[in-house]
mmCIF file of the N, C-alpha and C atoms, coordinates in Angstrom:
data_MODEL
# 
_entry.id   MODEL 
# 
loop_
_atom_site.group_PDB 
_atom_site.id 
_atom_site.type_symbol 
_atom_site.label_atom_id 
_atom_site.label_alt_id 
_atom_site.label_comp_id 
_atom_site.label_asym_id 
_atom_site.label_entity_id 
_atom_site.label_seq_id 
_atom_site.pdbx_PDB_ins_code 
_atom_site.Cartn_x 
_atom_site.Cartn_y 
_atom_site.Cartn_z 
_atom_site.occupancy 
_atom_site.B_iso_or_equiv 
_atom_site.pdbx_formal_charge 
_atom_site.auth_seq_id 
_atom_site.auth_comp_id 
_atom_site.auth_asym_id 
_atom_site.auth_atom_id 
_atom_site.pdbx_PDB_model_num 
ATOM 1   N N  . MET A 1 1  ? 0.838   -1.188 0.000   1.00 0.00 ? 1  MET A N  1 
ATOM 2   C CA . MET A 1 1  ? 0.000   0.000  0.000   1.00 0.00 ? 1  MET A CA 1 
ATOM 3   C C  . MET A 1 1  ? 0.881   1.249  0.000   1.00 0.00 ? 1  MET A C  1 
ATOM 4   N N  . VAL A 1 2  ? 0.357   2.296  -0.615  1.00 0.00 ? 2  VAL A N  1 
ATOM 5   C CA . VAL A 1 2  ? 1.041   3.578  -0.727  1.00 0.00 ? 2  VAL A CA 1 
ATOM 6   C C  . VAL A 1 2  ? 0.296   4.594  0.139   1.00 0.00 ? 2  VAL A C  1 
ATOM 7   N N  . SER A 1 3  ? 1.028   5.319  0.967   1.00 0.00 ? 3  SER A N  1 
ATOM 8   C CA . SER A 1 3  ? 0.436   6.379  1.787   1.00 0.00 ? 3  SER A CA 1 
ATOM 9   C C  . SER A 1 3  ? 0.632   7.716  1.098   1.00 0.00 ? 3  SER A C  1 
ATOM 10  N N  . LEU A 1 4  ? -0.441  8.503  1.034   1.00 0.00 ? 4  LEU A N  1 
ATOM 11  C CA . LEU A 1 4  ? -0.378  9.813  0.396   1.00 0.00 ? 4  LEU A CA 1 
ATOM 12  C C  . LEU A 1 4  ? -1.380  10.736 1.060   1.00 0.00 ? 4  LEU A C  1 
ATOM 13  N N  . LYS A 1 5  ? -1.347  12.009 0.680   1.00 0.00 ? 5  LYS A N  1 
ATOM 14  C CA . LYS A 1 5  ? -2.296  12.988 1.229   1.00 0.00 ? 5  LYS A CA 1 
ATOM 15  C C  . LYS A 1 5  ? -3.168  13.516 0.103   1.00 0.00 ? 5  LYS A C  1 
ATOM 16  N N  . VAL A 1 6  ? -4.466  13.603 0.400   1.00 0.00 ? 6  VAL A N  1 
ATOM 17  C CA . VAL A 1 6  ? -5.435  14.179 -0.528  1.00 0.00 ? 6  VAL A CA 1 
ATOM 18  C C  . VAL A 1 6  ? -6.220  15.229 0.241   1.00 0.00 ? 6  VAL A C  1 
ATOM 19  N N  . ASN A 1 7  ? -6.135  16.455 -0.211  1.00 0.00 ? 7  ASN A N  1 
ATOM 20  C CA . ASN A 1 7  ? -6.824  17.573 0.433   1.00 0.00 ? 7  ASN A CA 1 
ATOM 21  C C  . ASN A 1 7  ? -6.547  17.606 1.942   1.00 0.00 ? 7  ASN A C  1 
ATOM 22  N N  . GLY A 1 8  ? -5.283  17.364 2.301   1.00 0.00 ? 8  GLY A N  1 
ATOM 23  C CA . GLY A 1 8  ? -4.848  17.451 3.682   1.00 0.00 ? 8  GLY A CA 1 
ATOM 24  C C  . GLY A 1 8  ? -5.109  16.215 4.531   1.00 0.00 ? 8  GLY A C  1 
ATOM 25  N N  . GLU A 1 9  ? -5.765  15.189 3.977   1.00 0.00 ? 9  GLU A N  1 
ATOM 26  C CA . GLU A 1 9  ? -6.077  13.976 4.728   1.00 0.00 ? 9  GLU A CA 1 
ATOM 27  C C  . GLU A 1 9  ? -5.237  12.808 4.231   1.00 0.00 ? 9  GLU A C  1 
ATOM 28  N N  . SER A 1 10 ? -4.828  11.942 5.148   1.00 0.00 ? 10 SER A N  1 
ATOM 29  C CA . SER A 1 10 ? -4.041  10.761 4.783   1.00 0.00 ? 10 SER A CA 1 
ATOM 30  C C  . SER A 1 10 ? -4.933  9.700  4.151   1.00 0.00 ? 10 SER A C  1 
ATOM 31  N N  . HIS A 1 11 ? -4.412  9.071  3.099   1.00 0.00 ? 11 HIS A N  1 
ATOM 32  C CA . HIS A 1 11 ? -5.111  7.988  2.403   1.00 0.00 ? 11 HIS A CA 1 
ATOM 33  C C  . HIS A 1 11 ? -4.092  6.922  2.035   1.00 0.00 ? 11 HIS A C  1 
ATOM 34  N N  . GLU A 1 12 ? -4.588  5.725  1.788   1.00 0.00 ? 12 GLU A N  1 
ATOM 35  C CA . GLU A 1 12 ? -3.751  4.638  1.291   1.00 0.00 ? 12 GLU A CA 1 
ATOM 36  C C  . GLU A 1 12 ? -4.415  4.029  0.068   1.00 0.00 ? 12 GLU A C  1 
ATOM 37  N N  . CYS A 1 13 ? -3.575  3.564  -0.857  1.00 0.00 ? 13 CYS A N  1 
ATOM 38  C CA . CYS A 1 13 ? -4.084  2.898  -2.051  1.00 0.00 ? 13 CYS A CA 1 
ATOM 39  C C  . CYS A 1 13 ? -3.042  1.893  -2.524  1.00 0.00 ? 13 CYS A C  1 
ATOM 40  N N  . PRO A 1 14 ? -3.444  0.939  -3.359  1.00 0.00 ? 14 PRO A N  1 
ATOM 41  C CA . PRO A 1 14 ? -2.488  -0.039 -3.884  1.00 0.00 ? 14 PRO A CA 1 
ATOM 42  C C  . PRO A 1 14 ? -1.372  0.641  -4.688  1.00 0.00 ? 14 PRO A C  1 
ATOM 43  N N  . GLU A 1 15 ? -0.200  0.025  -4.721  1.00 0.00 ? 15 GLU A N  1 
ATOM 44  C CA . GLU A 1 15 ? 0.969   0.607  -5.391  1.00 0.00 ? 15 GLU A CA 1 
ATOM 45  C C  . GLU A 1 15 ? 0.762   0.902  -6.863  1.00 0.00 ? 15 GLU A C  1 
ATOM 46  N N  . SER A 1 16 ? -0.008  0.123  -7.557  1.00 0.00 ? 16 SER A N  1 
ATOM 47  C CA . SER A 1 16 ? -0.164  0.309  -9.002  1.00 0.00 ? 16 SER A CA 1 
ATOM 48  C C  . SER A 1 16 ? -1.262  1.301  -9.373  1.00 0.00 ? 16 SER A C  1 
ATOM 49  N N  . THR A 1 17 ? -1.787  2.044  -8.405  1.00 0.00 ? 17 THR A N  1 
ATOM 50  C CA . THR A 1 17 ? -2.890  2.969  -8.656  1.00 0.00 ? 17 THR A CA 1 
ATOM 51  C C  . THR A 1 17 ? -2.432  4.164  -9.473  1.00 0.00 ? 17 THR A C  1 
ATOM 52  N N  . THR A 1 18 ? -3.223  4.517  -10.470 1.00 0.00 ? 18 THR A N  1 
ATOM 53  C CA . THR A 1 18 ? -2.982  5.740  -11.242 1.00 0.00 ? 18 THR A CA 1 
ATOM 54  C C  . THR A 1 18 ? -3.791  6.874  -10.613 1.00 0.00 ? 18 THR A C  1 
ATOM 55  N N  . VAL A 1 19 ? -3.510  8.076  -11.048 1.00 0.00 ? 19 VAL A N  1 
ATOM 56  C CA . VAL A 1 19 ? -4.275  9.219  -10.560 1.00 0.00 ? 19 VAL A CA 1 
ATOM 57  C C  . VAL A 1 19 ? -5.755  9.042  -10.907 1.00 0.00 ? 19 VAL A C  1 
ATOM 58  N N  . LEU A 1 20 ? -6.051  8.563  -12.097 1.00 0.00 ? 20 LEU A N  1 
ATOM 59  C CA . LEU A 1 20 ? -7.437  8.320  -12.480 1.00 0.00 ? 20 LEU A CA 1 
ATOM 60  C C  . LEU A 1 20 ? -8.071  7.272  -11.549 1.00 0.00 ? 20 LEU A C  1 
ATOM 61  N N  . GLY A 1 21 ? -7.337  6.225  -11.228 1.00 0.00 ? 21 GLY A N  1 
ATOM 62  C CA . GLY A 1 21 ? -7.816  5.215  -10.294 1.00 0.00 ? 21 GLY A CA 1 
ATOM 63  C C  . GLY A 1 21 ? -8.055  5.775  -8.903  1.00 0.00 ? 21 GLY A C  1 
ATOM 64  N N  . LEU A 1 22 ? -7.189  6.692  -8.482  1.00 0.00 ? 22 LEU A N  1 
ATOM 65  C CA . LEU A 1 22 ? -7.361  7.341  -7.188  1.00 0.00 ? 22 LEU A CA 1 
ATOM 66  C C  . LEU A 1 22 ? -8.654  8.133  -7.152  1.00 0.00 ? 22 LEU A C  1 
ATOM 67  N N  . LEU A 1 23 ? -8.931  8.862  -8.223  1.00 0.00 ? 23 LEU A N  1 
ATOM 68  C CA . LEU A 1 23 ? -10.190 9.612  -8.299  1.00 0.00 ? 23 LEU A CA 1 
ATOM 69  C C  . LEU A 1 23 ? -11.390 8.687  -8.159  1.00 0.00 ? 23 LEU A C  1 
ATOM 70  N N  . GLU A 1 24 ? -11.334 7.552  -8.853  1.00 0.00 ? 24 GLU A N  1 
ATOM 71  C CA . GLU A 1 24 ? -12.428 6.583  -8.769  1.00 0.00 ? 24 GLU A CA 1 
ATOM 72  C C  . GLU A 1 24 ? -12.554 6.029  -7.355  1.00 0.00 ? 24 GLU A C  1 
ATOM 73  N N  . GLN A 1 25 ? -11.426 5.702  -6.740  1.00 0.00 ? 25 GLN A N  1 
ATOM 74  C CA . GLN A 1 25 ? -11.421 5.161  -5.382  1.00 0.00 ? 25 GLN A CA 1 
ATOM 75  C C  . GLN A 1 25 ? -12.047 6.146  -4.396  1.00 0.00 ? 25 GLN A C  1 
ATOM 76  N N  . LEU A 1 26 ? -11.778 7.433  -4.592  1.00 0.00 ? 26 LEU A N  1 
ATOM 77  C CA . LEU A 1 26 ? -12.273 8.454  -3.673  1.00 0.00 ? 26 LEU A CA 1 
ATOM 78  C C  . LEU A 1 26 ? -13.617 9.044  -4.101  1.00 0.00 ? 26 LEU A C  1 
ATOM 79  N N  . ALA A 1 27 ? -14.191 8.518  -5.188  1.00 0.00 ? 27 ALA A N  1 
ATOM 80  C CA . ALA A 1 27 ? -15.510 8.936  -5.694  1.00 0.00 ? 27 ALA A CA 1 
ATOM 81  C C  . ALA A 1 27 ? -15.564 10.393 -6.130  1.00 0.00 ? 27 ALA A C  1 
ATOM 82  N N  . PHE A 1 28 ? -14.465 10.879 -6.721  1.00 0.00 ? 28 PHE A N  1 
ATOM 83  C CA . PHE A 1 28 ? -14.470 12.201 -7.337  1.00 0.00 ? 28 PHE A CA 1 
ATOM 84  C C  . PHE A 1 28 ? -14.888 12.045 -8.799  1.00 0.00 ? 28 PHE A C  1 
ATOM 85  N N  . PRO A 1 29 ? -15.786 12.866 -9.300  1.00 0.00 ? 29 PRO A N  1 
ATOM 86  C CA . PRO A 1 29 ? -16.173 12.781 -10.708 1.00 0.00 ? 29 PRO A CA 1 
ATOM 87  C C  . PRO A 1 29 ? -15.056 13.364 -11.586 1.00 0.00 ? 29 PRO A C  1 
ATOM 88  N N  . PRO A 1 30 ? -14.361 12.553 -12.373 1.00 0.00 ? 30 PRO A N  1 
ATOM 89  C CA . PRO A 1 30 ? -13.196 13.027 -13.133 1.00 0.00 ? 30 PRO A CA 1 
ATOM 90  C C  . PRO A 1 30 ? -13.474 14.219 -14.046 1.00 0.00 ? 30 PRO A C  1 
ATOM 91  N N  . GLN A 1 31 ? -14.671 14.297 -14.574 1.00 0.00 ? 31 GLN A N  1 
ATOM 92  C CA . GLN A 1 31 ? -14.985 15.386 -15.499 1.00 0.00 ? 31 GLN A CA 1 
ATOM 93  C C  . GLN A 1 31 ? -15.167 16.731 -14.789 1.00 0.00 ? 31 GLN A C  1 
ATOM 94  N N  . LEU A 1 32 ? -15.237 16.721 -13.452 1.00 0.00 ? 32 LEU A N  1 
ATOM 95  C CA . LEU A 1 32 ? -15.517 17.955 -12.713 1.00 0.00 ? 32 LEU A CA 1 
ATOM 96  C C  . LEU A 1 32 ? -14.425 18.364 -11.734 1.00 0.00 ? 32 LEU A C  1 
ATOM 97  N N  . VAL A 1 33 ? -13.192 17.866 -11.915 1.00 0.00 ? 33 VAL A N  1 
ATOM 98  C CA . VAL A 1 33 ? -12.142 18.212 -10.962 1.00 0.00 ? 33 VAL A CA 1 
ATOM 99  C C  . VAL A 1 33 ? -10.906 18.769 -11.656 1.00 0.00 ? 33 VAL A C  1 
ATOM 100 N N  . VAL A 1 34 ? -10.134 19.500 -10.868 1.00 0.00 ? 34 VAL A N  1 
ATOM 101 C CA . VAL A 1 34 ? -8.800  19.969 -11.236 1.00 0.00 ? 34 VAL A CA 1 
ATOM 102 C C  . VAL A 1 34 ? -7.870  19.403 -10.177 1.00 0.00 ? 34 VAL A C  1 
ATOM 103 N N  . ILE A 1 35 ? -6.697  18.920 -10.591 1.00 0.00 ? 35 ILE A N  1 
ATOM 104 C CA . ILE A 1 35 ? -5.783  18.265 -9.659  1.00 0.00 ? 35 ILE A CA 1 
ATOM 105 C C  . ILE A 1 35 ? -4.456  18.996 -9.580  1.00 0.00 ? 35 ILE A C  1 
ATOM 106 N N  . GLU A 1 36 ? -4.072  19.317 -8.343  1.00 0.00 ? 36 GLU A N  1 
ATOM 107 C CA . GLU A 1 36 ? -2.722  19.779 -8.070  1.00 0.00 ? 36 GLU A CA 1 
ATOM 108 C C  . GLU A 1 36 ? -1.971  18.586 -7.502  1.00 0.00 ? 36 GLU A C  1 
ATOM 109 N N  . TYR A 1 37 ? -0.863  18.245 -8.139  1.00 0.00 ? 37 TYR A N  1 
ATOM 110 C CA . TYR A 1 37 ? -0.084  17.058 -7.794  1.00 0.00 ? 37 TYR A CA 1 
ATOM 111 C C  . TYR A 1 37 ? 1.314   17.499 -7.402  1.00 0.00 ? 37 TYR A C  1 
ATOM 112 N N  . ASN A 1 38 ? 1.635   17.365 -6.123  1.00 0.00 ? 38 ASN A N  1 
ATOM 113 C CA . ASN A 1 38 ? 2.939   17.806 -5.611  1.00 0.00 ? 38 ASN A CA 1 
ATOM 114 C C  . ASN A 1 38 ? 3.250   19.245 -6.032  1.00 0.00 ? 38 ASN A C  1 
ATOM 115 N N  . ARG A 1 39 ? 2.249   20.113 -5.860  1.00 0.00 ? 39 ARG A N  1 
ATOM 116 C CA . ARG A 1 39 ? 2.334   21.562 -6.085  1.00 0.00 ? 39 ARG A CA 1 
ATOM 117 C C  . ARG A 1 39 ? 2.317   21.996 -7.550  1.00 0.00 ? 39 ARG A C  1 
ATOM 118 N N  . ASP A 1 40 ? 2.062   21.083 -8.468  1.00 0.00 ? 40 ASP A N  1 
ATOM 119 C CA . ASP A 1 40 ? 1.935   21.428 -9.889  1.00 0.00 ? 40 ASP A CA 1 
ATOM 120 C C  . ASP A 1 40 ? 0.594   20.929 -10.398 1.00 0.00 ? 40 ASP A C  1 
ATOM 121 N N  . ILE A 1 41 ? 0.006   21.665 -11.336 1.00 0.00 ? 41 ILE A N  1 
ATOM 122 C CA . ILE A 1 41 ? -1.238  21.211 -11.956 1.00 0.00 ? 41 ILE A CA 1 
ATOM 123 C C  . ILE A 1 41 ? -0.919  19.978 -12.799 1.00 0.00 ? 41 ILE A C  1 
ATOM 124 N N  . LEU A 1 42 ? -1.720  18.936 -12.621 1.00 0.00 ? 42 LEU A N  1 
ATOM 125 C CA . LEU A 1 42 ? -1.564  17.715 -13.417 1.00 0.00 ? 42 LEU A CA 1 
ATOM 126 C C  . LEU A 1 42 ? -2.630  17.732 -14.501 1.00 0.00 ? 42 LEU A C  1 
ATOM 127 N N  . HIS A 1 43 ? -2.196  17.773 -15.745 1.00 0.00 ? 43 HIS A N  1 
ATOM 128 C CA . HIS A 1 43 ? -3.122  17.859 -16.872 1.00 0.00 ? 43 HIS A CA 1 
ATOM 129 C C  . HIS A 1 43 ? -3.909  16.566 -17.045 1.00 0.00 ? 43 HIS A C  1 
ATOM 130 N N  . ARG A 1 44 ? -5.147  16.721 -17.400 1.00 0.00 ? 44 ARG A N  1 
ATOM 131 C CA . ARG A 1 44 ? -6.098  15.613 -17.530 1.00 0.00 ? 44 ARG A CA 1 
ATOM 132 C C  . ARG A 1 44 ? -5.554  14.481 -18.398 1.00 0.00 ? 44 ARG A C  1 
ATOM 133 N N  . GLN A 1 45 ? -4.847  14.786 -19.469 1.00 0.00 ? 45 GLN A N  1 
ATOM 134 C CA . GLN A 1 45 ? -4.345  13.741 -20.363 1.00 0.00 ? 45 GLN A CA 1 
ATOM 135 C C  . GLN A 1 45 ? -3.275  12.872 -19.700 1.00 0.00 ? 45 GLN A C  1 
ATOM 136 N N  . ASP A 1 46 ? -2.738  13.308 -18.555 1.00 0.00 ? 46 ASP A N  1 
ATOM 137 C CA . ASP A 1 46 ? -1.708  12.550 -17.847 1.00 0.00 ? 46 ASP A CA 1 
ATOM 138 C C  . ASP A 1 46 ? -2.252  11.697 -16.699 1.00 0.00 ? 46 ASP A C  1 
ATOM 139 N N  . TRP A 1 47 ? -3.510  11.823 -16.371 1.00 0.00 ? 47 TRP A N  1 
ATOM 140 C CA . TRP A 1 47 ? -4.071  11.133 -15.203 1.00 0.00 ? 47 TRP A CA 1 
ATOM 141 C C  . TRP A 1 47 ? -3.964  9.616  -15.310 1.00 0.00 ? 47 TRP A C  1 
ATOM 142 N N  . ALA A 1 48 ? -4.272  9.056  -16.469 1.00 0.00 ? 48 ALA A N  1 
ATOM 143 C CA . ALA A 1 48 ? -4.283  7.593  -16.626 1.00 0.00 ? 48 ALA A CA 1 
ATOM 144 C C  . ALA A 1 48 ? -2.871  7.004  -16.630 1.00 0.00 ? 48 ALA A C  1 
ATOM 145 N N  . ALA A 1 49 ? -1.871  7.796  -16.960 1.00 0.00 ? 49 ALA A N  1 
ATOM 146 C CA . ALA A 1 49 ? -0.499  7.288  -17.057 1.00 0.00 ? 49 ALA A CA 1 
ATOM 147 C C  . ALA A 1 49 ? 0.352   7.587  -15.822 1.00 0.00 ? 49 ALA A C  1 
ATOM 148 N N  . THR A 1 50 ? -0.131  8.445  -14.935 1.00 0.00 ? 50 THR A N  1 
ATOM 149 C CA . THR A 1 50 ? 0.647   8.831  -13.761 1.00 0.00 ? 50 THR A CA 1 
ATOM 150 C C  . THR A 1 50 ? 0.296   7.929  -12.582 1.00 0.00 ? 50 THR A C  1 
ATOM 151 N N  . GLN A 1 51 ? 1.282   7.179  -12.099 1.00 0.00 ? 51 GLN A N  1 
ATOM 152 C CA . GLN A 1 51 ? 1.066   6.321  -10.941 1.00 0.00 ? 51 GLN A CA 1 
ATOM 153 C C  . GLN A 1 51 ? 1.390   7.091  -9.665  1.00 0.00 ? 51 GLN A C  1 
ATOM 154 N N  . VAL A 1 52 ? 0.567   6.876  -8.641  1.00 0.00 ? 52 VAL A N  1 
ATOM 155 C CA . VAL A 1 52 ? 0.826   7.535  -7.367  1.00 0.00 ? 52 VAL A CA 1 
ATOM 156 C C  . VAL A 1 52 ? 2.003   6.866  -6.678  1.00 0.00 ? 52 VAL A C  1 
ATOM 157 N N  . LYS A 1 53 ? 2.718   7.674  -5.879  1.00 0.00 ? 53 LYS A N  1 
ATOM 158 C CA . LYS A 1 53 ? 3.883   7.188  -5.155  1.00 0.00 ? 53 LYS A CA 1 
ATOM 159 C C  . LYS A 1 53 ? 3.738   7.564  -3.684  1.00 0.00 ? 53 LYS A C  1 
ATOM 160 N N  . ALA A 1 54 ? 4.417   6.835  -2.840  1.00 0.00 ? 54 ALA A N  1 
ATOM 161 C CA . ALA A 1 54 ? 4.392   7.137  -1.406  1.00 0.00 ? 54 ALA A CA 1 
ATOM 162 C C  . ALA A 1 54 ? 4.818   8.584  -1.177  1.00 0.00 ? 54 ALA A C  1 
ATOM 163 N N  . GLY A 1 55 ? 4.065   9.285  -0.362  1.00 0.00 ? 55 GLY A N  1 
ATOM 164 C CA . GLY A 1 55 ? 4.390   10.662 -0.020  1.00 0.00 ? 55 GLY A CA 1 
ATOM 165 C C  . GLY A 1 55 ? 3.821   11.712 -0.957  1.00 0.00 ? 55 GLY A C  1 
ATOM 166 N N  . ASP A 1 56 ? 3.158   11.288 -2.035  1.00 0.00 ? 56 ASP A N  1 
ATOM 167 C CA . ASP A 1 56 ? 2.542   12.261 -2.939  1.00 0.00 ? 56 ASP A CA 1 
ATOM 168 C C  . ASP A 1 56 ? 1.509   13.096 -2.194  1.00 0.00 ? 56 ASP A C  1 
ATOM 169 N N  . VAL A 1 57 ? 1.349   14.329 -2.661  1.00 0.00 ? 57 VAL A N  1 
ATOM 170 C CA . VAL A 1 57 ? 0.371   15.238 -2.080  1.00 0.00 ? 57 VAL A CA 1 
ATOM 171 C C  . VAL A 1 57 ? -0.532  15.746 -3.199  1.00 0.00 ? 57 VAL A C  1 
ATOM 172 N N  . PHE A 1 58 ? -1.830  15.560 -3.013  1.00 0.00 ? 58 PHE A N  1 
ATOM 173 C CA . PHE A 1 58 ? -2.824  15.983 -3.993  1.00 0.00 ? 58 PHE A CA 1 
ATOM 174 C C  . PHE A 1 58 ? -3.765  17.002 -3.377  1.00 0.00 ? 58 PHE A C  1 
ATOM 175 N N  . GLU A 1 59 ? -4.107  17.997 -4.162  1.00 0.00 ? 59 GLU A N  1 
ATOM 176 C CA . GLU A 1 59 ? -5.228  18.875 -3.845  1.00 0.00 ? 59 GLU A CA 1 
ATOM 177 C C  . GLU A 1 59 ? -6.186  18.687 -5.016  1.00 0.00 ? 59 GLU A C  1 
ATOM 178 N N  . ILE A 1 60 ? -7.369  18.212 -4.715  1.00 0.00 ? 60 ILE A N  1 
ATOM 179 C CA . ILE A 1 60 ? -8.365  17.951 -5.745  1.00 0.00 ? 60 ILE A CA 1 
ATOM 180 C C  . ILE A 1 60 ? -9.528  18.911 -5.517  1.00 0.00 ? 60 ILE A C  1 
ATOM 181 N N  . VAL A 1 61 ? -9.778  19.737 -6.517  1.00 0.00 ? 61 VAL A N  1 
ATOM 182 C CA . VAL A 1 61 ? -10.809 20.762 -6.415  1.00 0.00 ? 61 VAL A CA 1 
ATOM 183 C C  . VAL A 1 61 ? -11.927 20.427 -7.377  1.00 0.00 ? 61 VAL A C  1 
ATOM 184 N N  . THR A 1 62 ? -13.144 20.410 -6.863  1.00 0.00 ? 62 THR A N  1 
ATOM 185 C CA . THR A 1 62 ? -14.306 20.157 -7.697  1.00 0.00 ? 62 THR A CA 1 
ATOM 186 C C  . THR A 1 62 ? -14.782 21.465 -8.302  1.00 0.00 ? 62 THR A C  1 
ATOM 187 N N  . VAL A 1 63 ? -14.985 21.467 -9.610  1.00 0.00 ? 63 VAL A N  1 
ATOM 188 C CA . VAL A 1 63 ? -15.457 22.640 -10.326 1.00 0.00 ? 63 VAL A CA 1 
ATOM 189 C C  . VAL A 1 63 ? -16.982 22.663 -10.218 1.00 0.00 ? 63 VAL A C  1 
ATOM 190 N N  . VAL A 1 64 ? -17.515 23.818 -9.811  1.00 0.00 ? 64 VAL A N  1 
ATOM 191 C CA . VAL A 1 64 ? -18.956 23.969 -9.650  1.00 0.00 ? 64 VAL A CA 1 
ATOM 192 C C  . VAL A 1 64 ? -19.418 25.109 -10.534 1.00 0.00 ? 64 VAL A C  1 
ATOM 193 N N  . GLY A 1 65 ? -20.423 24.840 -11.360 1.00 0.00 ? 65 GLY A N  1 
ATOM 194 C CA . GLY A 1 65 ? -20.987 25.886 -12.201 1.00 0.00 ? 65 GLY A CA 1 
ATOM 195 C C  . GLY A 1 65 ? -22.064 26.639 -11.456 1.00 0.00 ? 65 GLY A C  1 
ATOM 196 N N  . GLY A 1 66 ? -22.361 27.788 -11.946 1.00 0.00 ? 66 GLY A N  1 
ATOM 197 C CA . GLY A 1 66 ? -23.423 28.561 -11.314 1.00 0.00 ? 66 GLY A CA 1 
ATOM 198 C C  . GLY A 1 66 ? -23.368 30.007 -11.759 1.00 0.00 ? 66 GLY A C  1 
ATOM 199 N N  . GLY A 1 67 ? -24.283 30.741 -11.269 1.00 0.00 ? 67 GLY A N  1 
ATOM 200 C CA . GLY A 1 67 ? -24.384 32.122 -11.706 1.00 0.00 ? 67 GLY A CA 1 
ATOM 201 C C  . GLY A 1 67 ? -24.318 33.084 -10.641 1.00 0.00 ? 67 GLY A C  1 
# 
């Protein structure tokens, strides 16, 4: 298992988990989020290929529409 932080909270996931898999595990809707990965924006096209590592830090922000 890999230990990491998501929005300031500790989480664990299997070693082979991708960022996209992490979103699914945490029930974030992929089409409605922006991800900061270790202080850099992680582009959507990289989510499926980027594997999480021990100590990674994520800030996941849900985009909300409205007026």
